[in-house]
C-alpha positions as CSV (number, residue, x, y, z in Angstrom):
1,X,59.8,-28.5,7.6
2,X,61.5,-30.2,10.5
3,X,61.3,-28.5,13.9
4,X,64.8,-28.5,15.7
5,X,63.1,-28.8,19.2
6,X,61.4,-32.2,19.0
7,X,62.2,-33.2,15.4
8,X,58.5,-32.9,14.4
9,X,57.4,-32.1,11.0
10,X,55.4,-28.8,10.6
11,X,54.6,-26.0,8.1
12,X,56.4,-22.7,8.4
13,X,54.6,-19.4,9.0
14,X,53.2,-17.9,5.8
15,X,50.9,-15.2,4.5
16,X,48.5,-15.0,1.6
17,X,46.6,-12.0,0.2
18,X,44.3,-11.7,3.2
19,X,45.7,-13.5,6.3
20,X,48.9,-14.7,7.9
21,X,49.1,-18.3,9.1
22,X,51.2,-19.5,12.1
23,X,53.4,-22.6,12.3
24,X,51.2,-25.7,12.1
25,X,52.0,-29.3,12.7
26,X,51.9,-31.7,9.7
27,X,48.6,-33.3,8.9
28,X,46.6,-30.5,10.8
29,X,44.5,-27.5,9.9
30,X,45.2,-24.0,10.9
31,X,42.0,-22.0,11.3
32,X,41.1,-18.4,12.1
33,X,38.2,-16.0,11.6
34,X,37.5,-14.8,8.1
35,X,39.0,-11.5,6.9
36,X,36.7,-8.5,7.4
37,X,36.2,-7.5,3.8
38,X,33.1,-6.9,1.9
39,X,31.2,-10.1,0.9
40,X,32.6,-12.3,3.7
41,X,30.6,-13.7,6.5
42,X,31.3,-12.3,10.0
43,X,31.1,-15.5,12.1
44,X,32.7,-18.0,9.7
45,X,36.2,-19.6,9.8
46,X,38.8,-20.0,7.1
47,X,41.4,-22.8,7.3
48,X,44.7,-23.8,5.7
49,X,45.9,-27.5,5.6
50,X,49.4,-28.6,6.4
51,X,50.3,-31.8,4.5
52,X,52.1,-34.7,6.1
53,X,55.4,-33.8,4.4
54,X,55.5,-30.4,6.2
55,X,54.3,-28.2,3.3
56,X,51.1,-26.2,2.9
57,X,48.4,-27.4,0.5
58,X,48.9,-26.2,-3.0
59,X,46.7,-26.1,-6.1
60,X,47.4,-25.2,-9.7
61,X,46.9,-21.6,-10.5
62,X,45.6,-20.0,-13.7
63,X,49.0,-20.3,-15.4
64,X,49.4,-23.9,-14.3
65,X,51.9,-23.1,-11.6
66,X,51.4,-24.5,-8.0
67,X,50.4,-21.9,-5.5
68,X,49.5,-22.1,-1.8
69,X,45.9,-22.7,-1.3
70,X,43.7,-21.4,1.6
71,X,40.1,-22.6,2.1
72,X,38.0,-19.4,2.2
73,X,34.9,-21.2,1.0
74,X,33.1,-21.0,4.3
75,X,33.8,-17.2,4.4
76,X,31.8,-16.5,1.3
77,X,28.0,-16.2,1.0
78,X,26.9,-19.5,-0.6
79,X,24.8,-17.8,-3.3
80,X,27.7,-15.5,-4.1
81,X,30.1,-18.4,-4.3
82,X,27.7,-20.3,-6.7
83,X,27.5,-17.2,-9.0
84,X,31.3,-17.0,-9.0
85,X,31.6,-20.7,-9.9
86,X,28.9,-20.4,-12.6
87,X,30.7,-17.4,-14.2
88,X,34.0,-19.2,-14.1
89,X,32.4,-22.1,-16.0
90,X,30.6,-19.9,-18.5
91,X,33.4,-17.4,-18.9
92,X,34.1,-14.4,-16.8
93,X,34.2,-12.1,-19.9
94,X,30.7,-13.2,-21.0
95,X,29.3,-12.8,-17.5
96,X,30.8,-9.3,-17.3
97,X,29.1,-8.3,-20.5
98,X,25.8,-9.7,-19.4
99,X,26.1,-7.8,-16.1
100,X,26.9,-4.5,-18.0
101,X,23.9,-4.9,-20.3
102,X,21.7,-5.7,-17.3
103,X,22.8,-2.5,-15.5
104,X,21.9,-0.5,-18.6
105,X,18.4,-2.0,-18.6
106,X,18.1,-1.1,-14.9
107,X,19.2,2.5,-15.4
108,X,16.8,3.0,-18.4
109,X,13.9,1.5,-16.5
110,X,14.5,3.4,-13.3
111,X,14.9,6.7,-15.2
112,X,11.8,6.2,-17.2
113,X,9.8,5.2,-14.1
114,X,11.0,8.3,-12.3
115,X,9.9,10.6,-15.1
116,X,6.5,8.9,-15.5
117,X,5.8,8.9,-11.7
118,X,6.6,12.6,-11.3
119,X,4.3,13.5,-14.3
120,X,1.5,11.3,-12.9
121,X,1.7,12.8,-9.4
122,X,1.7,16.3,-11.0
123,X,-1.5,15.4,-12.9
124,X,-3.2,14.0,-9.8
125,X,-2.4,17.0,-7.7
126,X,-3.3,19.6,-10.5
127,X,-6.9,18.6,-11.2
128,X,-9.5,19.0,-8.5
129,X,-11.8,16.5,-10.3
130,X,-9.3,13.8,-9.6
131,X,-9.4,14.2,-5.8
132,X,-11.2,11.2,-4.5
133,X,-10.5,8.2,-2.4
134,X,-9.5,6.0,-5.3
135,X,-6.9,8.5,-6.6
136,X,-5.6,8.9,-3.0
137,X,-4.7,5.3,-3.0
138,X,-3.1,5.7,-6.5
139,X,-1.0,8.7,-5.2
140,X,0.3,6.8,-2.2
141,X,1.3,3.9,-4.5
142,X,3.0,6.3,-6.8
143,X,4.9,7.9,-3.8
144,X,6.0,4.5,-2.5
145,X,7.2,3.5,-5.9
146,X,8.9,6.8,-6.5
147,X,10.9,6.6,-3.3
148,X,12.0,3.1,-4.1
149,X,13.2,4.2,-7.6
150,X,15.0,7.2,-6.2
151,X,17.0,5.3,-3.5
152,X,17.8,2.6,-6.0
153,X,19.1,5.1,-8.5
154,X,21.2,6.7,-5.8
155,X,22.8,3.4,-4.9
156,X,23.5,2.5,-8.6
157,X,25.0,5.9,-9.3
158,X,27.3,5.6,-6.3
159,X,28.4,2.0,-7.4
160,X,29.4,3.4,-10.8
161,X,31.7,6.0,-9.4
162,X,35.4,5.6,-8.5
163,X,36.3,4.9,-4.9
164,X,37.5,8.5,-4.4
165,X,34.2,10.0,-5.7
166,X,31.7,7.8,-3.9
167,X,29.2,9.8,-1.8
168,X,27.7,6.9,0.2
169,X,30.5,6.9,2.7
170,X,31.0,3.9,5.0
171,X,32.2,6.2,7.8
172,X,28.7,7.7,8.2
173,X,26.7,4.6,7.4
174,X,25.2,6.4,4.4
175,X,25.2,3.2,2.4
176,X,23.3,1.3,5.1
177,X,20.8,4.2,5.5
178,X,20.1,4.3,1.8
179,X,19.6,0.5,1.8
180,X,17.2,0.6,4.7
181,X,15.2,3.4,3.1
182,X,15.1,1.6,-0.2
183,X,13.8,-1.6,1.4
184,X,11.2,0.3,3.4
185,X,9.9,2.0,0.3
186,X,9.9,-1.3,-1.6
187,X,7.8,-2.9,1.2
188,X,5.5,0.1,1.2
189,X,5.1,-0.3,-2.5
190,X,3.9,-3.9,-2.1
191,X,1.7,-2.8,0.7
192,X,0.0,-0.2,-1.4
193,X,-0.4,-2.6,-4.2
194,X,-2.1,-4.9,-1.8
195,X,-4.4,-2.0,-0.7
196,X,-5.2,-1.3,-4.3
197,X,-6.5,-4.9,-4.6
198,X,-8.2,-4.8,-1.2
199,X,-10.0,-1.5,-2.1
200,X,-11.3,-2.9,-5.4
201,X,-12.3,-6.1,-3.7
202,X,-14.3,-4.2,-1.0
203,X,-16.0,-1.9,-3.5
204,X,-17.2,-4.8,-5.7
205,X,-17.9,-7.5,-3.2
206,X,-19.1,-5.7,0.0
207,X,-22.7,-4.7,-0.1
208,X,-22.3,-1.6,2.1
209,X,-18.8,-0.3,1.9
210,X,-18.0,2.9,3.8
211,X,-14.8,3.9,2.0
212,X,-14.4,7.1,3.9
213,X,-14.1,5.1,7.1
214,X,-11.3,2.9,5.8
215,X,-9.2,5.4,4.0
216,X,-7.3,6.4,7.1
217,X,-6.8,2.8,8.0
218,X,-5.3,2.2,4.5
219,X,-2.8,5.0,5.0
220,X,-1.7,3.5,8.3
221,X,-1.3,0.1,6.9
222,X,0.4,1.4,3.8
223,X,3.1,3.4,5.6
224,X,3.3,2.3,9.3
225,X,3.2,-1.5,8.8
226,X,6.2,-1.5,6.4
227,X,8.1,0.8,8.8
228,X,7.6,-1.8,11.6
229,X,8.7,-4.6,9.4
230,X,11.8,-2.7,8.3
231,X,12.6,-1.8,11.9
232,X,12.5,-5.5,12.9
233,X,14.7,-6.5,10.0
234,X,17.2,-3.7,10.8
235,X,17.2,-4.7,14.5
236,X,18.1,-8.3,13.6
237,X,20.9,-7.2,11.3
238,X,22.3,-5.0,14.1
239,X,22.0,-7.8,16.7
240,X,23.8,-10.3,14.4
241,X,26.6,-7.8,13.9
242,X,26.2,-7.7,10.1
243,X,28.9,-5.5,8.7
244,X,30.8,-7.0,5.9
245,X,27.8,-8.5,4.2
246,X,25.7,-5.4,3.9
247,X,26.6,-5.2,0.2
248,X,24.9,-8.6,-0.3
249,X,22.2,-8.4,2.4
250,X,19.6,-9.9,0.1
251,X,21.5,-13.2,0.2
252,X,21.2,-13.4,4.0
253,X,18.4,-15.5,5.7
254,X,17.3,-12.4,7.7
255,X,16.1,-10.8,4.4
256,X,13.1,-13.1,4.6
257,X,11.7,-10.9,7.4
258,X,10.8,-8.5,4.5
259,X,10.6,-10.9,1.6
260,X,8.2,-13.3,3.2
261,X,5.4,-10.8,3.8
262,X,5.9,-9.3,0.3
263,X,5.4,-12.7,-1.2
264,X,2.4,-13.3,1.0
265,X,0.8,-10.0,-0.2
266,X,1.3,-11.0,-3.8
267,X,-0.5,-14.3,-3.2
268,X,-3.4,-12.5,-1.4
269,X,-3.7,-10.0,-4.2
270,X,-4.0,-12.8,-6.7
271,X,-6.8,-14.3,-4.7
272,X,-8.5,-10.9,-4.5
273,X,-8.2,-10.6,-8.2
274,X,-9.8,-14.0,-8.9
275,X,-12.8,-13.2,-6.6
276,X,-13.1,-9.7,-8.1
277,X,-13.3,-11.1,-11.6
278,X,-15.9,-13.6,-10.5
279,X,-18.2,-11.0,-8.9
280,X,-17.6,-8.5,-11.7
281,X,-18.8,-11.0,-14.3
282,X,-22.0,-11.4,-12.5
283,X,-22.5,-7.6,-12.0
284,X,-21.8,-6.8,-15.6
285,X,-24.6,-9.1,-16.7
286,X,-27.0,-7.2,-14.4
287,X,-26.0,-3.6,-14.9
288,X,-24.3,-1.3,-17.4
289,X,-24.1,1.8,-15.3
290,X,-21.1,4.2,-15.3
291,X,-20.0,3.0,-11.8
292,X,-19.7,-0.5,-13.0
293,X,-17.8,0.7,-16.0
294,X,-15.3,2.6,-13.9
295,X,-14.8,-0.4,-11.7
296,X,-14.3,-2.6,-14.7
297,X,-11.6,-0.3,-16.0
298,X,-9.9,-0.3,-12.6
299,X,-10.0,-4.1,-12.5
300,X,-8.6,-4.2,-16.1
301,X,-5.6,-2.2,-14.9
302,X,-5.1,-4.4,-11.9
303,X,-5.3,-7.5,-14.1
304,X,-2.4,-6.2,-16.1
305,X,-0.4,-4.7,-13.2
306,X,-0.5,-7.5,-10.6
307,X,1.0,-10.2,-12.8
308,X,3.7,-7.8,-13.9
309,X,4.7,-6.9,-10.3
310,X,4.3,-10.5,-9.2
311,X,6.3,-11.9,-12.1
312,X,9.3,-9.6,-11.2
313,X,9.2,-10.8,-7.6
314,X,8.8,-14.5,-8.4
315,X,11.6,-14.5,-11.0
316,X,14.1,-13.4,-8.3
317,X,13.0,-16.4,-6.2
318,X,13.7,-18.9,-8.9
319,X,16.9,-20.9,-9.2
320,X,19.5,-18.9,-11.1
321,X,22.0,-21.7,-11.7
322,X,22.4,-22.1,-15.4
323,X,24.8,-24.0,-17.6
324,X,24.1,-22.1,-20.8
325,X,24.6,-18.4,-21.4
326,X,21.3,-17.8,-23.2
327,X,19.4,-19.0,-20.2
328,X,21.3,-16.7,-17.9
329,X,20.7,-13.8,-20.2
330,X,17.0,-14.5,-20.4
331,X,16.7,-14.7,-16.6
332,X,18.6,-11.5,-15.9
333,X,17.1,-9.4,-18.7
334,X,13.5,-10.5,-18.0
335,X,13.6,-10.2,-14.2
336,X,15.4,-6.9,-14.1
337,X,13.2,-5.4,-16.9
338,X,10.0,-6.1,-15.0
339,X,11.6,-5.1,-11.7
340,X,12.9,-1.7,-12.9
341,X,10.0,-0.7,-15.2
342,X,7.4,-1.2,-12.4
343,X,7.1,2.6,-11.9
344,X,6.5,3.0,-15.6
345,X,3.8,0.3,-15.6
346,X,2.1,1.9,-12.5
347,X,2.0,5.3,-14.1
348,X,0.7,4.1,-17.5
349,X,-2.0,1.8,-16.1
350,X,-3.3,3.9,-13.2
351,X,-2.8,7.4,-14.7
352,X,-2.1,7.7,-18.4
353,X,-4.7,5.2,-19.4
354,X,-7.2,6.3,-16.8
355,X,-10.3,7.7,-18.4
356,X,-10.9,10.3,-15.7
357,X,-7.4,11.6,-16.1
358,X,-7.7,11.7,-19.9
359,X,-11.0,13.6,-19.6
360,X,-9.6,16.1,-17.1
361,X,-6.5,16.8,-19.3
362,X,-8.7,17.2,-22.4
363,X,-11.1,19.6,-20.6
364,X,-8.2,21.8,-19.5
365,X,-6.0,21.9,-22.6
366,X,-8.5,21.1,-25.3
367,X,-11.8,22.6,-24.1
368,X,-13.5,22.9,-27.5
369,X,-12.8,19.3,-28.5
370,X,-14.0,18.1,-25.1
371,X,-17.1,20.2,-25.4
372,X,-18.0,18.6,-28.7
373,X,-17.6,15.1,-27.2
374,X,-19.8,15.9,-24.1
375,X,-23.5,15.0,-23.9
376,X,-25.2,18.3,-24.7
377,X,-28.7,19.6,-25.5
378,X,-29.1,22.4,-28.1
379,X,-31.6,25.2,-27.6
380,X,-32.4,27.7,-30.4
381,X,-33.7,31.3,-30.4
382,X,-32.7,32.3,-26.8
383,X,-32.1,36.1,-26.4
384,X,-31.4,36.9,-22.8
385,X,-29.2,35.5,-20.1
386,X,-29.8,36.2,-16.4
387,X,-27.7,35.0,-13.5
388,X,-29.1,34.9,-10.0
389,X,-26.5,35.0,-7.2
390,X,-26.7,33.5,-3.7
391,X,-27.3,37.0,-2.1
392,X,-30.0,38.0,-4.5
393,X,-27.8,39.8,-7.0
394,X,-29.1,39.6,-10.6
395,X,-26.9,39.6,-13.7
396,X,-28.5,40.2,-17.1
397,X,-27.1,39.7,-20.6
398,X,-29.2,40.7,-23.5
399,X,-27.0,39.7,-26.4
400,X,-28.8,37.5,-28.9
401,X,-27.8,33.8,-28.6
402,X,-28.7,31.8,-31.6
403,X,-27.4,28.6,-30.2
404,X,-26.8,27.7,-26.6
405,X,-25.4,24.4,-25.5
406,X,-26.0,23.4,-21.8
407,X,-23.7,20.6,-21.0
408,X,-23.7,18.3,-18.0
409,X,-20.7,18.4,-15.8
410,X,-19.0,15.2,-14.6
411,X,-19.9,14.1,-11.0
412,X,-18.0,15.7,-8.2
413,X,-15.7,14.2,-5.6
414,X,-16.4,14.8,-1.9
415,X,-13.5,17.2,-1.8
416,X,-15.0,19.3,-4.6
417,X,-18.3,19.5,-2.9
418,X,-16.7,20.8,0.2
419,X,-15.0,23.6,-1.8
420,X,-18.2,24.4,-3.7
421,X,-20.3,24.8,-0.5
422,X,-18.4,28.0,0.4
423,X,-21.0,30.9,0.6
424,X,-19.0,33.3,-1.6
425,X,-19.9,31.6,-4.8
426,X,-22.8,33.3,-6.6
427,X,-24.9,30.2,-7.4
428,X,-27.6,28.6,-5.5
429,X,-30.9,28.1,-7.2
430,X,-31.7,29.1,-10.8
431,X,-34.9,29.0,-12.8
432,X,-35.9,29.6,-16.4
433,X,-38.0,32.7,-16.8
434,X,-40.4,34.2,-19.4
435,X,-41.2,31.0,-21.1
436,X,-44.8,29.8,-20.5
437,X,-44.1,26.2,-21.1
438,X,-40.7,26.1,-19.4
439,X,-40.4,26.6,-15.6
440,X,-37.5,24.5,-14.4
441,X,-35.5,24.7,-11.2
442,X,-31.9,23.5,-11.4
443,X,-29.4,23.3,-8.6
444,X,-25.9,24.5,-9.0
445,X,-22.9,22.2,-8.9
446,X,-20.7,25.1,-8.0
447,X,-18.6,25.3,-11.2
448,X,-19.7,28.8,-11.9
449,X,-22.8,31.0,-12.3
450,X,-25.9,29.2,-13.4
451,X,-28.0,30.8,-16.1
452,X,-31.7,31.7,-16.4
453,X,-32.7,31.7,-20.0
454,X,-35.7,33.4,-21.5
455,X,-36.9,32.8,-25.1
456,X,-37.6,35.7,-27.4
């Protein structure tokens, strides 16, 4: 185009899908801030080139026709641009199908994790025998994982709705709030996974370990430290005026404020695990006590769980640029499977396969079967049953008992002992009467009235 004022060649004003461009001299670039749409960088510039003949730069479109071209490359997040180019090379239809199948895997994994975590927490809160410091740590890990699953499901459900039906409105920053809470719970989940490894490490390797002293410290580290880290990350996002890239916040460099400590915790947990295995091998050679057996089961669960959680995290850090569809499918399906089924793995390994949990459930719902499997001593020919209460009350039953099985109860947790020390329970000291060769004092564990047995 020839300007009438000074006979200079320039490009006329024009508009594309996002921006309008002013008159520009030939051989120069026109630049302006990137459009404020989702997925574009806030502080980047787009430009349009005016050729020497006074026309805007053109490129061949999808139908082979020349169309005006604007350079929006700098506006896009580099990782997002790489994914777009990769899908263009592999086929947009194929990439869309892989993305759909990946979302199905995510929804199935998150839903199954949600159900298993809720059931596990119900079990841990329903049985008094399971109230100890080890299960306290398990419950906090379950809560952190449950919150992460819930917020992630909320985001995915909202993404699947039409624009008119979305409930995470941008006007009230609900999408950003849900994202922040999801990242906080995810960081708390990794923190409690680290505490699981630290607790096992201290129990096994420390000679004198006062677990009651450290349990409150664990709670602070598991919930407060992730809150501080999340607050720092959120502050940086606000200071940098991040608005249009919230949808792809995990591609921004600020995300390493959260991702870096998580990766560090995974590495430390693996080091803990290696040292635990080393010490445990030595202890198992020296002792076969029940305490060592319980620790060995806990370590066995950790051995399976830590690599699973670590694998899901490490896979997302790998290079995802692939030139073949089967490699892209393998990366997406594997990484998202491990990532979304984490809650299911946690519930199965720390609850459903836990020997204490299985014993508690069997004792409640299958008491006869559990009684047969318990270690019992049989006594024959006893005829009277006498109960001595704490306040001197005596209860006597004279029915003939041909067989009486007196079974040992499992050891109590500190919380159970506190409950059982209440004075209104009618058991303190009991003794066997009327048997010349038997005179034994037994102390009550507080599960019910203790019996004094006399032989006929």
